[in-house]
C-alpha positions as CSV (number, residue, x, y, z in Angstrom):
1,X,97.3,178.4,250.3
2,X,93.5,176.6,250.0
3,X,93.0,173.0,250.2
4,X,93.4,173.0,246.3
5,X,96.3,174.4,245.3
6,X,98.2,172.9,248.0
7,X,97.0,169.9,245.9
8,X,98.0,170.4,242.7
9,X,100.9,171.6,243.9
10,X,102.3,168.7,245.7
11,X,100.3,165.8,243.2
12,X,101.6,167.7,240.1
13,X,104.8,169.7,241.3
14,X,104.1,173.2,239.8
15,X,103.8,176.5,241.3
16,X,100.0,176.6,241.0
17,X,99.3,179.8,243.4
18,X,96.2,182.5,242.9
19,X,97.9,185.4,240.8
20,X,100.5,182.9,239.2
21,X,100.9,183.8,235.2
22,X,100.4,181.6,232.8
23,X,100.7,180.3,229.1
24,X,98.2,177.8,228.3
25,X,100.0,176.3,224.3
26,X,97.4,174.0,222.4
27,X,98.5,171.6,220.2
28,X,97.8,173.9,216.2
29,X,96.6,176.5,218.1
30,X,98.0,180.0,219.7
31,X,99.9,180.4,222.5
32,X,97.3,182.5,225.3
33,X,99.2,184.4,228.6
34,X,97.0,184.8,231.7
35,X,97.1,184.7,235.5
36,X,95.3,182.0,237.7
37,X,92.4,183.2,239.3
38,X,91.2,180.1,241.7
39,X,90.8,176.1,241.6
40,X,87.7,174.0,241.4
41,X,89.0,170.5,242.9
42,X,92.1,169.6,241.0
43,X,91.9,172.0,237.9
44,X,92.8,175.7,237.6
45,X,91.0,178.4,236.9
46,X,92.4,180.9,234.5
47,X,91.3,184.6,232.8
48,X,93.3,185.7,229.7
49,X,94.5,188.6,228.8
50,X,92.4,190.5,227.1
51,X,89.5,187.6,227.7
52,X,86.1,189.8,228.2
53,X,84.0,186.5,229.7
54,X,83.5,187.1,233.2
55,X,84.3,183.4,234.6
56,X,87.5,182.3,233.8
57,X,88.1,178.7,232.4
58,X,89.1,176.0,233.9
59,X,92.4,173.8,233.3
60,X,94.4,170.6,234.0
61,X,97.8,171.9,235.8
62,X,100.2,170.0,233.9
63,X,98.3,170.1,230.4
64,X,100.2,172.5,227.8
65,X,100.7,175.0,230.4
66,X,103.7,176.5,231.2
67,X,104.1,178.4,234.2
68,X,105.9,182.2,233.6
69,X,107.9,183.4,236.4
């Protein structure tokens, strides 16, 4: 694990690791599933399923996030 992923796991108590499946479901918007592709400081980078964007989005690890096992 990287320093950032270790920090996120310890600080926020989430199972964040590269390759982890997640579901992001903000209020009043449809839920989207994707995979963690990396980390940026205290944030996780997510590439959403079916997203043509080359670069992943950056999200807070607990904000509207569900970790899929």
